[in-house]
PDB file of N, CA, C and O in Angstrom, chain B, residues numbered from 101:
ATOM      1  N   MET B 101      69.618 321.049 159.961  1.00  0.00           N
ATOM      2  CA  MET B 101      69.480 320.302 160.726  1.00  0.00           C
ATOM      3  C   MET B 101      68.567 319.255 160.788  1.00  0.00           C
ATOM      4  O   MET B 101      67.390 319.595 160.667  1.00  0.00           O
ATOM      5  N   MET B 102      68.779 318.157 160.933  1.00  0.00           N
ATOM      6  CA  MET B 102      67.412 317.066 161.114  1.00  0.00           C
ATOM      7  C   MET B 102      66.904 317.135 162.470  1.00  0.00           C
ATOM      8  O   MET B 102      67.669 317.350 163.410  1.00  0.00           O
ATOM      9  N   PRO B 103      65.900 316.998 162.595  1.00  0.00           N
ATOM     10  CA  PRO B 103      64.884 316.730 164.121  1.00  0.00           C
ATOM     11  C   PRO B 103      65.504 315.494 164.749  1.00  0.00           C
ATOM     12  O   PRO B 103      65.740 314.521 164.034  1.00  0.00           O
ATOM     13  N   GLU B 104      65.796 315.477 166.124  1.00  0.00           N
ATOM     14  CA  GLU B 104      66.152 314.388 166.916  1.00  0.00           C
ATOM     15  C   GLU B 104      65.553 312.971 166.712  1.00  0.00           C
ATOM     16  O   GLU B 104      66.131 311.897 166.879  1.00  0.00           O
ATOM     17  N   ALA B 105      64.422 313.164 166.362  1.00  0.00           N
ATOM     18  CA  ALA B 105      63.382 311.680 166.100  1.00  0.00           C
ATOM     19  C   ALA B 105      64.079 310.982 165.007  1.00  0.00           C
ATOM     20  O   ALA B 105      64.261 309.769 165.103  1.00  0.00           O
ATOM     21  N   PHE B 106      64.530 311.708 163.867  1.00  0.00           N
ATOM     22  CA  PHE B 106      65.065 311.357 162.679  1.00  0.00           C
ATOM     23  C   PHE B 106      65.869 310.452 163.011  1.00  0.00           C
ATOM     24  O   PHE B 106      65.773 309.332 162.510  1.00  0.00           O
ATOM     25  N   TYR B 107      66.944 310.798 164.039  1.00  0.00           N
ATOM     26  CA  TYR B 107      68.573 310.152 164.204  1.00  0.00           C
ATOM     27  C   TYR B 107      67.943 309.100 164.836  1.00  0.00           C
ATOM     28  O   TYR B 107      68.228 307.990 164.386  1.00  0.00           O
ATOM     29  N   GLU B 108      66.824 309.162 166.155  1.00  0.00           N
ATOM     30  CA  GLU B 108      66.611 307.899 166.467  1.00  0.00           C
ATOM     31  C   GLU B 108      65.908 306.844 165.462  1.00  0.00           C
ATOM     32  O   GLU B 108      66.389 305.711 165.423  1.00  0.00           O
ATOM     33  N   SER B 109      65.352 306.999 165.055  1.00  0.00           N
ATOM     34  CA  SER B 109      64.330 306.277 163.895  1.00  0.00           C
ATOM     35  C   SER B 109      65.575 305.504 162.979  1.00  0.00           C
ATOM     36  O   SER B 109      65.378 304.318 162.717  1.00  0.00           O
ATOM     37  N   MET B 110      66.568 306.002 162.596  1.00  0.00           N
ATOM     38  CA  MET B 110      67.654 305.541 161.814  1.00  0.00           C
ATOM     39  C   MET B 110      68.113 304.105 162.695  1.00  0.00           C
ATOM     40  O   MET B 110      68.598 303.301 161.899  1.00  0.00           O
ATOM     41  N   TRP B 111      68.100 303.741 163.654  1.00  0.00           N
ATOM     42  CA  TRP B 111      68.832 302.583 164.068  1.00  0.00           C
ATOM     43  C   TRP B 111      68.242 301.250 163.849  1.00  0.00           C
ATOM     44  O   TRP B 111      68.758 300.140 163.976  1.00  0.00           O
ATOM     45  N   GLY B 112      66.592 301.726 163.354  1.00  0.00           N
ATOM     46  CA  GLY B 112      65.887 300.501 162.633  1.00  0.00           C
ATOM     47  C   GLY B 112      66.402 300.301 161.320  1.00  0.00           C
ATOM     48  O   GLY B 112      66.714 299.152 161.007  1.00  0.00           O
ATOM     49  N   PHE B 113      66.527 301.129 160.588  1.00  0.00           N
ATOM     50  CA  PHE B 113      67.089 300.762 159.425  1.00  0.00           C
ATOM     51  C   PHE B 113      68.632 300.462 159.073  1.00  0.00           C
ATOM     52  O   PHE B 113      69.117 300.142 157.988  1.00  0.00           O
ATOM     53  N   TYR B 114      69.337 300.688 160.481  1.00  0.00           N
ATOM     54  CA  TYR B 114      70.792 300.126 160.381  1.00  0.00           C
ATOM     55  C   TYR B 114      70.757 298.636 160.632  1.00  0.00           C
ATOM     56  O   TYR B 114      71.457 297.800 160.062  1.00  0.00           O
ATOM     57  N   LEU B 115      69.772 298.402 161.636  1.00  0.00           N
ATOM     58  CA  LEU B 115      69.624 296.936 162.103  1.00  0.00           C
ATOM     59  C   LEU B 115      69.290 296.132 160.693  1.00  0.00           C
ATOM     60  O   LEU B 115      69.958 295.231 160.187  1.00  0.00           O
ATOM     61  N   LEU B 116      67.870 296.814 160.133  1.00  0.00           N
ATOM     62  CA  LEU B 116      67.376 295.846 158.953  1.00  0.00           C
ATOM     63  C   LEU B 116      68.575 295.799 157.972  1.00  0.00           C
ATOM     64  O   LEU B 116      68.725 294.745 157.355  1.00  0.00           O
ATOM     65  N   GLY B 117      69.532 296.913 157.730  1.00  0.00           N
ATOM     66  CA  GLY B 117      70.411 296.846 156.467  1.00  0.00           C
ATOM     67  C   GLY B 117      71.634 295.773 157.122  1.00  0.00           C
ATOM     68  O   GLY B 117      72.396 295.295 156.282  1.00  0.00           O
ATOM     69  N   SER B 118      71.822 295.432 158.365  1.00  0.00           N
ATOM     70  CA  SER B 118      72.853 294.782 158.625  1.00  0.00           C
ATOM     71  C   SER B 118      72.087 293.129 158.393  1.00  0.00           C
ATOM     72  O   SER B 118      72.696 292.168 157.922  1.00  0.00           O
ATOM     73  N   LEU B 119      70.795 293.108 158.797  1.00  0.00           N
ATOM     74  CA  LEU B 119      70.418 291.795 158.633  1.00  0.00           C
ATOM     75  C   LEU B 119      70.200 291.404 157.764  1.00  0.00           C
ATOM     76  O   LEU B 119      70.008 290.190 157.838  1.00  0.00           O
ATOM     77  N   LEU B 120      70.069 291.955 156.487  1.00  0.00           N
ATOM     78  CA  LEU B 120      69.966 291.822 154.886  1.00  0.00           C
ATOM     79  C   LEU B 120      71.127 291.723 154.286  1.00  0.00           C
ATOM     80  O   LEU B 120      71.285 290.980 153.316  1.00  0.00           O
ATOM     81  N   PHE B 121      71.810 292.256 154.651  1.00  0.00           N
ATOM     82  CA  PHE B 121      73.218 292.600 154.070  1.00  0.00           C
ATOM     83  C   PHE B 121      74.097 291.248 154.366  1.00  0.00           C
ATOM     84  O   PHE B 121      74.547 290.643 153.393  1.00  0.00           O
ATOM     85  N   ILE B 122      74.301 290.857 155.427  1.00  0.00           N
ATOM     86  CA  ILE B 122      75.076 289.697 156.005  1.00  0.00           C
ATOM     87  C   ILE B 122      75.087 288.466 155.184  1.00  0.00           C
ATOM     88  O   ILE B 122      76.087 287.902 154.739  1.00  0.00           O
ATOM     89  N   PRO B 123      73.641 288.060 155.014  1.00  0.00           N
ATOM     90  CA  PRO B 123      73.504 286.968 154.103  1.00  0.00           C
ATOM     91  C   PRO B 123      73.710 287.047 152.970  1.00  0.00           C
ATOM     92  O   PRO B 123      74.277 286.140 152.361  1.00  0.00           O
ATOM     93  N   GLY B 124      73.291 288.181 152.388  1.00  0.00           N
ATOM     94  CA  GLY B 124      73.366 288.425 151.233  1.00  0.00           C
ATOM     95  C   GLY B 124      74.859 288.552 150.609  1.00  0.00           C
ATOM     96  O   GLY B 124      75.096 288.283 149.431  1.00  0.00           O
ATOM     97  N   ALA B 125      75.821 288.987 151.520  1.00  0.00           N
ATOM     98  CA  ALA B 125      77.211 288.990 151.274  1.00  0.00           C
ATOM     99  C   ALA B 125      77.600 287.510 151.157  1.00  0.00           C
ATOM    100  O   ALA B 125      78.031 287.098 150.080  1.00  0.00           O
ATOM    101  N   HIS B 126      77.476 286.720 152.172  1.00  0.00           N
ATOM    102  CA  HIS B 126      77.522 285.390 152.194  1.00  0.00           C
ATOM    103  C   HIS B 126      77.414 284.608 151.158  1.00  0.00           C
ATOM    104  O   HIS B 126      78.399 284.045 150.679  1.00  0.00           O
ATOM    105  N   TYR B 127      76.004 284.451 150.602  1.00  0.00           N
ATOM    106  CA  TYR B 127      75.669 283.941 149.282  1.00  0.00           C
ATOM    107  C   TYR B 127      76.566 284.435 148.150  1.00  0.00           C
ATOM    108  O   TYR B 127      77.039 283.601 147.378  1.00  0.00           O
ATOM    109  N   THR B 128      76.841 285.767 147.993  1.00  0.00           N
ATOM    110  CA  THR B 128      77.356 286.126 146.925  1.00  0.00           C
ATOM    111  C   THR B 128      78.832 285.662 146.829  1.00  0.00           C
ATOM    112  O   THR B 128      79.451 285.517 145.775  1.00  0.00           O
ATOM    113  N   TYR B 129      79.396 285.408 148.316  1.00  0.00           N
ATOM    114  CA  TYR B 129      80.844 285.103 148.320  1.00  0.00           C
ATOM    115  C   TYR B 129      80.768 283.614 147.686  1.00  0.00           C
ATOM    116  O   TYR B 129      81.629 283.314 146.860  1.00  0.00           O
ATOM    117  N   ILE B 130      79.742 282.640 148.050  1.00  0.00           N
ATOM    118  CA  ILE B 130      79.691 281.585 147.740  1.00  0.00           C
ATOM    119  C   ILE B 130      79.543 281.287 146.244  1.00  0.00           C
ATOM    120  O   ILE B 130      80.084 280.308 145.730  1.00  0.00           O
ATOM    121  N   ALA B 131      78.713 282.258 145.489  1.00  0.00           N
ATOM    122  CA  ALA B 131      78.546 282.005 144.351  1.00  0.00           C
ATOM    123  C   ALA B 131      79.794 282.538 143.486  1.00  0.00           C
ATOM    124  O   ALA B 131      80.013 282.043 142.380  1.00  0.00           O
ATOM    125  N   TYR B 132      80.490 283.412 143.938  1.00  0.00           N
ATOM    126  CA  TYR B 132      81.957 283.585 143.321  1.00  0.00           C
ATOM    127  C   TYR B 132      83.128 282.871 143.290  1.00  0.00           C
ATOM    128  O   TYR B 132      84.117 283.037 142.576  1.00  0.00           O
ATOM    129  N   GLN B 133      82.811 281.696 144.521  1.00  0.00           N
ATOM    130  CA  GLN B 133      83.772 280.819 144.413  1.00  0.00           C
ATOM    131  C   GLN B 133      83.106 279.717 143.758  1.00  0.00           C
ATOM    132  O   GLN B 133      83.793 278.712 143.579  1.00  0.00           O
ATOM    133  N   ALA B 134      81.668 279.701 143.286  1.00  0.00           N
ATOM    134  CA  ALA B 134      81.437 278.555 142.428  1.00  0.00           C
ATOM    135  C   ALA B 134      81.593 278.839 141.221  1.00  0.00           C
ATOM    136  O   ALA B 134      81.753 277.905 140.435  1.00  0.00           O
ATOM    137  N   TYR B 135      81.591 279.815 140.875  1.00  0.00           N
ATOM    138  CA  TYR B 135      82.002 280.700 139.041  1.00  0.00           C
ATOM    139  C   TYR B 135      83.250 280.415 138.831  1.00  0.00           C
ATOM    140  O   TYR B 135      83.521 279.995 137.706  1.00  0.00           O
ATOM    141  N   TYR B 136      84.387 280.559 139.857  1.00  0.00           N
ATOM    142  CA  TYR B 136      85.808 280.340 139.642  1.00  0.00           C
ATOM    143  C   TYR B 136      86.139 278.959 140.055  1.00  0.00           C
ATOM    144  O   TYR B 136      87.329 278.664 140.169  1.00  0.00           O
ATOM    145  N   GLU B 137      85.305 278.157 140.271  1.00  0.00           N
ATOM    146  CA  GLU B 137      85.588 276.670 140.571  1.00  0.00           C
ATOM    147  C   GLU B 137      86.568 276.338 141.655  1.00  0.00           C
ATOM    148  O   GLU B 137      87.462 275.494 141.587  1.00  0.00           O
ATOM    149  N   THR B 138      86.368 276.872 142.344  1.00  0.00           N
ATOM    150  CA  THR B 138      87.258 276.851 143.717  1.00  0.00           C
ATOM    151  C   THR B 138      86.770 275.481 144.190  1.00  0.00           C
ATOM    152  O   THR B 138      85.572 275.209 144.120  1.00  0.00           O
ATOM    153  N   PRO B 139      87.697 274.577 144.688  1.00  0.00           N
ATOM    154  CA  PRO B 139      87.143 272.875 145.155  1.00  0.00           C
ATOM    155  C   PRO B 139      86.483 273.539 146.536  1.00  0.00           C
ATOM    156  O   PRO B 139      86.963 274.419 147.251  1.00  0.00           O
ATOM    157  N   GLY B 140      85.175 272.794 146.674  1.00  0.00           N
ATOM    158  CA  GLY B 140      84.770 272.723 147.752  1.00  0.00           C
ATOM    159  C   GLY B 140      83.402 273.656 147.935  1.00  0.00           C
ATOM    160  O   GLY B 140      82.700 273.759 148.940  1.00  0.00           O
ATOM    161  N   TYR B 141      83.253 274.287 146.668  1.00  0.00           N
ATOM    162  CA  TYR B 141      82.160 275.539 146.312  1.00  0.00           C
ATOM    163  C   TYR B 141      81.291 274.963 145.180  1.00  0.00           C
ATOM    164  O   TYR B 141      81.865 274.769 144.108  1.00  0.00           O
ATOM    165  N   THR B 142      80.096 274.691 145.267  1.00  0.00           N
ATOM    166  CA  THR B 142      79.174 274.665 144.013  1.00  0.00           C
ATOM    167  C   THR B 142      78.105 275.468 143.961  1.00  0.00           C
ATOM    168  O   THR B 142      77.891 276.307 144.836  1.00  0.00           O
ATOM    169  N   TYR B 143      77.295 275.280 142.880  1.00  0.00           N
ATOM    170  CA  TYR B 143      75.865 276.229 143.114  1.00  0.00           C
ATOM    171  C   TYR B 143      74.984 275.802 144.182  1.00  0.00           C
ATOM    172  O   TYR B 143      74.312 276.457 144.978  1.00  0.00           O
ATOM    173  N   ASP B 144      75.146 274.486 144.011  1.00  0.00           N
ATOM    174  CA  ASP B 144      74.071 273.438 145.161  1.00  0.00           C
ATOM    175  C   ASP B 144      74.321 273.919 146.425  1.00  0.00           C
ATOM    176  O   ASP B 144      73.507 273.573 147.281  1.00  0.00           O
ATOM    177  N   ASP B 145      75.251 274.643 146.776  1.00  0.00           N
ATOM    178  CA  ASP B 145      75.642 275.375 148.179  1.00  0.00           C
ATOM    179  C   ASP B 145      74.577 276.550 148.710  1.00  0.00           C
ATOM    180  O   ASP B 145      74.370 276.921 149.866  1.00  0.00           O
ATOM    181  N   ILE B 146      73.990 276.992 147.486  1.00  0.00           N
ATOM    182  CA  ILE B 146      73.019 278.275 147.788  1.00  0.00           C
ATOM    183  C   ILE B 146      71.638 277.693 147.842  1.00  0.00           C
ATOM    184  O   ILE B 146      71.437 276.765 147.058  1.00  0.00           O
ATOM    185  N   PRO B 147      70.731 278.030 148.553  1.00  0.00           N
ATOM    186  CA  PRO B 147      69.443 277.398 148.753  1.00  0.00           C
ATOM    187  C   PRO B 147      68.360 278.004 147.677  1.00  0.00           C
ATOM    188  O   PRO B 147      68.320 279.191 147.350  1.00  0.00           O
ATOM    189  N   ILE B 148      67.817 277.361 147.370  1.00  0.00           N
ATOM    190  CA  ILE B 148      66.632 277.948 146.405  1.00  0.00           C
ATOM    191  C   ILE B 148      65.189 278.186 147.174  1.00  0.00           C
ATOM    192  O   ILE B 148      64.574 277.251 147.686  1.00  0.00           O
ATOM    193  N   MET B 149      64.689 279.654 147.192  1.00  0.00           N
ATOM    194  CA  MET B 149      63.903 279.749 147.740  1.00  0.00           C
ATOM    195  C   MET B 149      62.590 279.695 147.105  1.00  0.00           C
ATOM    196  O   MET B 149      62.658 280.277 146.022  1.00  0.00           O
ATOM    197  N   ASN B 150      61.382 279.218 147.345  1.00  0.00           N
ATOM    198  CA  ASN B 150      60.597 278.956 146.352  1.00  0.00           C
ATOM    199  C   ASN B 150      59.268 279.958 147.141  1.00  0.00           C
ATOM    200  O   ASN B 150      58.175 280.078 146.588  1.00  0.00           O
TER     201      ASN B 150
END
């Protein structure tokens, strides 16, 4: 059995994981559509982070 403090600290990881997963999934979808040349999607839609 895990201590109660372990379960309470997991909410931060769930929140962080959600915040990172959502934009990643969005840009993966754009890249997928651009790869298959779907009209309206290009690789230029994905911002370049410097």
